[in-house]
ZAMAR-872358 format. One record per atom (N, C-alpha, C): x, y, z. Coordinates in pm, whole numbers, padded with zeros to 5 digits, always signed. Atoms other than C-alpha are relative to their C-alpha. Layout:
% residues N
XYZ...
//
This chain:
% residues 305
+00007+00085+00065-02460+02180+00870+00167+00023-00061-00141+00022+00064-02071+02084+00740+00024+00042-00129-00008-00005+00143-01964+02180+00393+00090-00092-00076-00118+00097+00039-01796+01943+00180+00022+00051-00131-00036-00084+00115-01622+02101-00161+00018-00115-00090+00000+00103+00106-01700+01905-00456+00113+00089-00081-00077-00052+00121-01404+01949-00719-00054+00010-00138+00006-00007+00164-01464+02066-01080+00035-00145-00097-00019+00115+00045-01446+01777-01335+00168+00036-00050-00179-00037+00055-01110+01989-01494+00103-00009+00101-00099+00006-00068-00957+01933-01189+00086-00121+00000-00070+00108+00025-00924+01573-01256+00086-00015-00092-00042+00038+00115-00787+01612-01599+00167+00081+00013-00137-00018-00069-00460+01775-01401+00060-00048+00106-00054+00071-00106-00265+01520-01227+00089+00074+00066-00046-00052-00124-00093+01605-00911+00135-00065-00019-00128+00093-00033+00162+01345-00967-00007-00101-00162-00026+00061+00152+00322+01132-01279-00032-00108-00031+00010+00142-00036+00314+00799-01143-00019-00058+00085+00068+00025-00065+00155+00565-00924+00114+00042+00172-00049-00037-00117+00239+00658-00529+00141-00110+00073-00083+00081-00087+00535+00521-00336+00096+00043+00096-00088-00091-00151+00724+00564-00023+00167-00108-00015-00162-00003-00015+01114+00608+00015+00064+00014+00093-00035-00019-00111+01232+00557+00344+00142+00058+00019-00121-00059-00018+01462+00763+00496+00117-00082+00079-00088+00105-00077+01643+00511+00739+00034-00111-00099-00071+00101+00106+01893+00309+00566+00062-00129+00114-00051+00159-00032+01998-00066+00671+00178+00015-00047-00121+00025+00021+02367-00095+00735+00026-00124-00047-00111+00135+00030+02553-00364+00543+00101-00010+00041-00122+00019-00038+02842-00506+00679+00090-00015-00101-00061+00088+00118+02939-00657+00356-00028+00040-00185+00066+00017+00104+02866-00564-00013+00106+00014-00091-00050+00000+00125+02961-00649-00329-00097-00045-00107+00068+00016+00083+02829-00643-00663+00121-00034-00155-00092+00087+00160+03000-00865-01036-00134+00041-00075+00115+00011+00072+02823-00807-01321+00117-00021-00141+00008+00028+00132+02865-00918-01714-00079+00018-00094+00105-00018+00118+02704-00931-02012-00145-00079+00001+00115+00070-00015+02472-01183-01899-00061-00005+00162+00051-00066-00132+02223-01092-01633-00017-00137+00081+00011+00132-00075+02230-01480-01503+00144+00048+00123-00148-00055-00114+02592-01298-01344+00005+00049+00083+00000-00100-00146+02459-01027-01144-00037-00090+00135+00046+00011-00150+02505-01065-00796+00043+00099+00089-00057-00176-00119+02544-00837-00495-00014-00098+00192-00014+00062-00156+02648-00994-00138-00029+00093+00107+00005-00103-00113+02554-00859+00184-00015-00070+00124+00001+00110-00118+02562-00959+00545-00076+00067+00119+00112-00029-00103+02328-00888+00798+00044-00015+00123-00039-00020-00111+02356-00762+01136-00065-00127+00071+00072+00123-00054+02116-01086+01273+00079-00116-00028-00112+00120+00051+02373-01332+01063+00132+00034-00031-00134-00023+00057+02734-01182+01070+00073-00091-00037-00094+00094+00029+02890-01509+00993-00011-00043-00149+00072+00115+00109+02653-01635+00682-00028+00134-00109+00020-00090+00066+02644-01364+00411-00134-00057-00116+00084+00031+00098+02361-01370+00178+00010+00082-00125-00019-00014+00150+02359-01422-00217-00106+00071-00044+00094-00049+00088+02137-01182-00397+00024+00005-00131-00075+00013+00148+02157-01271-00772-00160+00058-00109+00110-00066+00125+01937-01163-01102-00024-00083-00067+00061+00052+00090+01721-01366-01289+00030-00014-00135+00015-00012+00152+01752-01410-01675-00105+00094-00026+00092-00107+00036+01618-01124-01822-00046+00148+00081+00033-00108-00116+01647-00899-01541+00140+00120-00085-00110-00073+00084+01903-00609-01679+00089+00012+00129-00062+00000-00140+02181-00482-01447-00020+00141+00067+00018-00111-00056+02049-00124-01411-00149-00046+00118+00155+00047-00122+01670-00287-01261+00061-00084+00074-00063+00052-00117+01896-00505-01072+00087+00081+00109-00027-00094-00178+02062-00225-00873-00081+00069+00012+00143-00060-00009+01751-00052-00897-00069-00046+00118+00091+00102-00071+01600-00336-00746+00064-00007+00128-00060+00012-00121+01855-00377-00431+00014+00115+00102+00031-00147-00092+01845+00005-00343-00086+00062-00013+00103-00048-00028+01552+00047-00362-00125-00012+00137+00058-00017-00124+01314+00101-00045-00070-00123+00028+00120+00137-00015+01075-00186-00111+00121-00123+00072-00091+00073-00018+01408-00401-00092+00071+00016+00131-00059-00059-00103+01552-00205+00187-00067-00035+00149+00093-00005-00101+01246-00189+00359-00050-00152+00083+00062+00150+00020+01172-00591+00351+00122-00066+00101-00118+00060-00105+01535-00649+00507-00018+00048+00142-00023-00095-00155+01469-00399+00790-00126-00074+00091+00075+00065-00055+01155-00607+00846+00020-00140+00061-00052+00135-00055+01330-00918+00888+00087-00007+00104-00094+00005-00099+01547-00809+01143-00055+00100+00128+00105-00057-00069+01281-00612+01295-00043-00094+00163+00024+00046-00134+01162-00657+01695-00129-00140-00023+00053+00117-00011+00890-00937+01566+00042-00058-00169-00034+00040+00168+01084-01001+01220+00032-00163-00001-00036+00143-00022+01164-01336+01108+00122-00027+00036-00111+00026-00005+01509-01322+01161+00070+00041+00170-00068-00048-00155+01517-01179+01547+00073-00092+00062-00092+00116-00126+01561-01476+01752+00081-00092-00050-00113+00086+00048+01803-01645+01532-00048-00130+00011+00040+00173+00026+01600-01974+01457+00027+00024-00152+00008+00014+00136+01568-01880+01089+00150+00074-00085-00096-00049+00071+01832-01787+00832+00014+00054-00149-00015-00031+00110+01828-01575+00489+00108-00070-00072-00140+00068+00068+02066-01782+00233+00003+00088-00099-00032-00049+00120+01983-01611-00072-00148+00058-00057+00121-00117+00093+01739-01376-00302+00020-00004-00116-00005+00006+00130+01662-01433-00607-00099+00109-00119+00048-00129+00018+01565-01092-00795-00119-00020-00177+00029+00028+00093+01306-01180-01078-00094+00085-00100+00021-00103+00106+01127-00903-01205-00030+00159+00042+00002-00105-00028+01136-00519-01195-00084+00072-00095+00086-00100+00131+00852-00277-01356+00007+00138+00046-00040-00152-00015+00940+00082-01382-00105+00088+00010+00056-00132+00019+00716+00387-01345+00072+00121+00033-00088-00111-00025+00924+00626-01487+00163-00017+00026-00105+00008-00023+01232+00664-01329+00046-00075+00164+00009+00108-00137+01130+00462-00997-00074-00151-00024+00014+00132+00043+01081+00100-00948-00177+00005+00078+00128-00003+00015+00680+00046-00967-00032-00113+00092+00023+00158+00018+00650-00341-00888+00139-00045+00037-00108+00064-00039+00939-00549-00736-00059-00166+00052+00038+00115+00005+00907-00953-00755+00127-00055+00019-00110+00126-00042+01182-01196-00580-00060-00077+00090+00044+00131-00096+01210-01501-00421+00096+00011+00110-00100+00028-00138+01370-01540-00065-00008-00103+00013-00014+00117-00056+01561-01855+00064+00001+00005+00124-00038+00009-00191+01462-01879+00448+00010-00135+00011+00019+00103-00027+01564-02171+00639-00015-00020+00140-00006+00023-00177+01432-02290+00984+00143-00064-00014-00133+00040-00053+01789-02364+01156-00029-00131+00086+00012+00116-00115+01630-02652+01385-00070-00155-00169+00047+00077+00066+01463-02827+01069+00075-00058-00149-00047-00048+00190+01633-02714+00732-00086-00020-00064+00077+00005+00109+01317-02662+00559+00015+00127-00009+00052-00119+00062+01234-02389+00362-00100+00074+00058+00137-00083-00018+00986-02154+00444-00059+00085-00170+00079-00094+00114+00715-01989+00161+00101+00132-00047-00069-00123+00029+00917-01706+00011+00037+00073-00107-00003-00056+00126+00811-01571-00321-00089+00177+00089+00052-00133-00044+00734-01184-00251-00024+00085-00159+00047-00114+00074+00552-00919-00464+00027+00155+00050-00002-00100-00075+00633-00600-00361-00038+00140-00070+00007-00087+00027+00483-00293-00393+00014+00162+00075+00008-00127-00076+00505-00070-00069-00104+00031+00039+00104-00048-00065+00281+00123+00147-00123+00055-00084+00129-00091+00035-00061+00269+00063-00079+00038+00128+00107-00072-00094-00368+00439+00212-00122-00053-00044+00166+00079+00054-00738+00340+00189-00094+00113+00081+00026-00129-00058-00997+00621+00285-00187-00070+00003+00163-00006+00009-01358+00546+00413-00063+00133+00037+00114-00144+00014-01603+00817+00378-00105-00017+00048+00145-00004-00008-01899+00835+00540-00030+00104+00024+00056-00140+00017-02158+01146+00445-00164-00063+00041+00151+00070-00076-02492+01139+00677-00063+00133-00078+00087-00108+00076-02771+01329+00482-00181-00065+00043+00171+00052-00005-03151+01297+00608+00010-00083+00070-00021+00100-00098-03069+01056+00874+00071-00133-00004-00064+00089+00061-02912+00818+00648+00137+00044-00028-00186-00028+00011-02537+00768+00652+00027-00092-00100-00065+00061+00086-02349+00687+00331+00125-00042-00037-00133+00064-00020-02025+00494+00253-00001+00063-00204-00056-00070+00103-01832+00684-00068+00046-00096-00058-00100+00087+00018-01677+00409-00281+00049+00029-00177-00060-00024+00122-01514+00402-00625-00031-00168-00092+00040+00067+00132-01598+00166-00946+00112-00016-00079-00105-00015+00090-01286+00058-01121+00032-00128-00043-00055+00120+00103-01136-00177-01396+00099-00054+00089-00117+00031-00091-00933-00426-01169+00069-00125-00099-00044+00131+00091-00743-00653-01435+00010-00103+00040-00033+00140-00086-00599-00897-01199-00080-00092+00081+00136+00066-00019-00948-00987-01111-00064-00046-00127+00116-00041+00120-01108-00937-01429-00132+00032-00018+00172-00084-00023-01391-00767-01303+00057+00170+00030+00051-00114-00060-01500-00451-01206-00035+00004+00119-00013-00003-00172-01438-00359-00833-00047+00101+00042+00050-00107-00106-01663-00159-00593+00093+00002+00098-00095-00015-00099-01405-00045-00344+00061+00117+00054-00046-00134-00054-01248+00211-00123+00055+00095-00087-00087-00092+00078-01049+00540-00276+00070-00025+00069-00143+00046-00046-00697+00417-00217+00145+00060-00089-00085-00043+00082-00369+00475-00339+00157-00035+00061-00158+00073-00034+00029+00413-00298+00045+00105+00014-00087-00084-00034+00263+00636-00180+00111+00006-00046-00117-00084+00124+00541+00817-00393+00094+00074+00026-00130-00113-00060+00749+01031-00193+00094-00072+00127-00085+00026-00076+01002+00980+00060-00044+00049+00137+00038-00113-00137+00820+01211+00331-00068-00143+00127+00091+00075-00061+00580+00891+00464-00111+00071-00011+00112-00094-00029+00326+01151+00437-00124-00126-00001+00114+00059+00021+00033+00899+00483-00121+00068-00018+00120-00062-00019-00244+01144+00576-00015+00064-00131+00002-00097+00110-00171+01374+00256-00054-00097-00082+00062+00103+00100-00174+01080+00010-00149-00047+00002+00098+00084+00025-00507+00959+00133-00078+00103-00034+00072-00081-00009-00625+01329+00126+00002+00035-00176-00033+00014+00133-00496+01313-00260-00105-00089-00063+00081+00083+00103-00638+01031-00370-00146-00008-00014+00155+00030-00023-01005+01106-00251-00037+00147-00041+00053-00112+00099-00979+01459-00478+00011-00066-00169-00010+00036+00139-00843+01241-00785-00113-00095+00006+00116+00096+00009-01070+00939-00733-00150+00024-00013+00125-00040-00048-01375+01104-00567-00070+00131-00050+00017-00124+00049-01348+01464-00661-00050+00065+00078+00014-00076-00122-01385+01619-00326+00083+00041+00088-00089-00029-00082-01166+01790-00116+00013+00014+00142+00038+00039-00153-01115+01693+00214+00135+00092+00090-00102-00013-00066-00896+01885+00493+00079-00133+00088-00075+00056-00095-00622+01695+00664-00022+00007+00176+00044-00019-00143-00743+01770+01019-00122-00068+00015+00114+00113-00054-01069+01570+00974+00017-00152-00071-00050+00113+00023-00894+01292+00890+00031-00080+00118-00024+00100-00086-00913+00984+01145+00060-00116-00060-00092+00128+00060-00628+00717+01103-00072-00114+00084+00077+00132-00086-00814+00419+01243+00087-00128+00030-00082+00102-00021-00509+00166+01177+00116+00084+00116-00122-00066-00114-00304+00412+01447-00077-00079+00152+00094+00092-00118-00587+00228+01709+00079-00130+00014-00049+00107-00032-00428-00079+01645+00152-00008+00098-00141+00044-00121-00139-00255+01902+00135+00073-00074-00077-00062+00084+00178-00059+01830+00097-00152-00054-00090+00147+00075+00346-00454+01774-00037-00012-00173+00059+00020+00145+00127-00418+01437+00101+00112-00087-00035-00098+00078+00346-00107+01328-00129+00094-00050+00103-00108+00081+00014+00054+01288-00026-00003-00137+00006-00005+00126-00037-00054+00964-00095-00137+00003+00061+00111+00076-00245-00368+00769+00071-00094-00081-00058+00083+00125-00115-00630+00551-00129-00045-00048+00126+00035+00101-00421-00698+00306+00046-00141-00069-00008+00128+00040-00243-01007+00172+00169-00049+00071-00121+00034-00111+00078-01099+00414+00064-00127-00087-00003+00109+00069+00098-01428+00209+00104-00023-00166-00064-00028+00185+00233-01277-00143+00078+00131+00037+00010-00126+00055+00252-00934-00113+00066+00099+00142-00085-00082-00110+00488-00669+00112-00115+00108+00034+00072-00151-00019+00196-00399+00100-00064+00001+00137+00043-00055-00150+00122-00238+00435-00107+00114-00038+00045-00128+00018-00153+00013+00473-00070+00059+00080+00042-00077-00088-00292+00273+00682-00140-00006-00068+00127+00022+00044-00692+00299+00676-00069+00132+00064+00003-00154-00012-00801+00668+00719-00218-00035-00005+00119-00012+00031-01162+00759+00801-00097+00175+00021+00062-00150+00000-01387+01082+00700-00129-00004+00003+00153-00011-00056-01716+01181+00826-00043+00144-00025+00049-00143+00061-01938+01486+00732-00128+00010+00000+00121-00008+00038-02292+01563+00718-00033+00126-00142+00002-00029+00178-02404+01649+00375-00142+00065-00053+00133+00020+00069-02708+01795+00175-00034-00103-00087+00019+00110+00086-02888+01522-00033+00055+00042-00139-00042-00059+00099-02771+01750-00324+00141-00064-00042-00121+00036+00023-02420+01634-00268-00035-00124-00014+00011+00122+00021-02491+01300-00260-00071-00045-00127+00027+00020+00121-02664+01322-00575+00063+00022-00143-00150-00075+00066-02363+01541-00737+00093-00119-00024-00094+00084+00018-02154+01232-00667-00062-00140-00062+00063+00157+00013-02366+00923-00742+00040-00013-00142-00026-00003+00150-02226+00805-01117+00093+00057-00072-00112-00173+00052-01942+01077-01133+00071-00076-00045-00112+00106+00072-01675+00964-01372+00106+00093+00012-00118-00072-00069-01347+01067-01225+00133-00075-00047-00145+00076+00025-00964+00921-01224+00063+00094-00136-00083-00099+00110-00647+01027-01428+00005-00126-00140+00034+00126+00129-00761+00842-01754+00095+00007-00092-00142+00043+00094-00403+00924-01936+00099-00085+00091-00064+00085-00076-00263+00705-01638-00088-00153+00027+00039+00151+00030-00519+00422-01738-00117+00007+00131+00108-00013-00051-00765+00551-01454-00159-00022-00059+00109+00041+00054-01104+00418-01535-00090+00048+00132+00071+00008-00159-01311+00546-01196-00144+00041+00008+00108-00114-00038-01690+00615-01128-00069-00039+00151+00030+00000-00135-01830+00675-00809-00106-00036+00027+00146+00069-00026-02080+00512-00630-00030+00033+00157+00046-00046-00129-02285+00580-00301-00073-00099+00052+00050+00089-00050-02397+00305-00092-00046+00031+00142-00021-00017-00155-02561+00310+00233+00057-00058+00109-00060+00058-00064-02396+00258+00505-00010-00165+00086+00044+00104-00056-02595-00042+00638-00008-00141-00073+00053+00078+00073-02592-00221+00369+00166-00028-00096-00084+00026+00065-02228-00185+00256+00086-00149+00022-00096+00150-00047-02056-00537+00451-00022-00064-00128+00051+00128+00045-02259-00720+00202-00030+00088-00175+00007-00040+00145-02252-00515-00121+00161-00004-00081-00161+00052+00067-01820-00569-00208+00054-00093+00036-00084+00085-00013-01589-00804-00188+00154+00011+00047-00128-00069-00045-01314-00572-00138+00041+00010+00109-00071+00001-00143-01106-00634+00166+00027+00175+00069-00019-00083-00041-01020-00294+00195-00137+00069+00083+00096-00051-00043-01383-00199+00269-00024-00053+00109+00037+00047-00107-01445-00460+00487+00100+00022+00125-00119-00027-00094-01089-00412+00696-00072+00094+00055+00039-00162-00100-01251-00044+00735-00117+00012+00097+00127+00009-00066-01584-00183+00841+00041-00026+00180-00011+00081-00134-01424-00394+01135+00092+00082+00092-00084-00083-00109-01162-00096+01288-00133+00120+00045+00075-00138-00062-01456+00187+01248-00093-00088+00088+00102+00034-00082-01695-00037+01439+00017-00049+00127-00047+00036-00139-01491-00160+01689+00053+00112+00058+00004-00104-00063-01337+00168+01735-00114+00115+00086+00102-00035-00082-01655+00302+01792-00055-00078+00138+00033+00060-00110-01732+00030+02046+00064+00013+00117-00120-00005-00087-01423+00100+02250-00005+00160+00060+00028-00152-00043-01529+00492+02230+00148+00057-00065-00115-00057+00094-01225+00568+02026-00033+00094-00120+00083-00121+00077-01445+00749+01778-00144+00009+00040+00182-00039-00091-01767+00915+01890-00083-00039-00153+00161+00054+00081-02089+00796+01763-00081+00128-00113+00072-00090+00012-02259+00987+01528-00146+00021-00054
//
């Protein structure tokens, strides 16, 4: 029977990171023209860019009232904003076939996590060239993330390991998959997944035991999932971890309190029989992971346990 390492509680009090994770891409988008003008008023902060897909029409990027000049500079230089521009011109991007045009962008809000941007909110004016109609364009940018479906088999029953977390945006305590955001420029999705499980569940996993379920998606998807594409740029990789364990491990995990409390993480571990999982939570990450896992098993991409 395979071993599963439970980390001591003291490990959870020693954070491996100072702020939530973010991804900064190495690739850079080349702008043909770039200008910035600033004054004492944030409303006069502007930035002009020219995209390769629309070389004759520059895009005006401006700051809303209340956005400081430093936050504005950080916003337009951020991986969030550059990745969004890059996606616009990708093979499946909005601007790829020339039927639409990006006119302007308004940076509305910047939330800093220490010295880096945590969340970025902006409004983009994109128009259909044929009708002149503007498409909905409010963006909440938070970058790439990971989630892990942990399945532990014991005495003929398969259990899913979940986290119970305080989620202020919903006003509820939510039962969900262990998950987190990337905060480095290496794009280490599997490494981030392993670290999140250590911090949120308190067990140590090996990278080689992780199966990337999103890697089975068609290449046109970028092998990522968009949980809420109508308003958020978040793209997620979903991993699978499966092991056989003793019943003692299941008992130790149930109700265990974890998380980085100094960073506002108040987490309780819950263990749910996998056969009941799809009915026990409304967390989209859980339901997406079940779909990916079941279809991957159906097509023989993941062996059945």
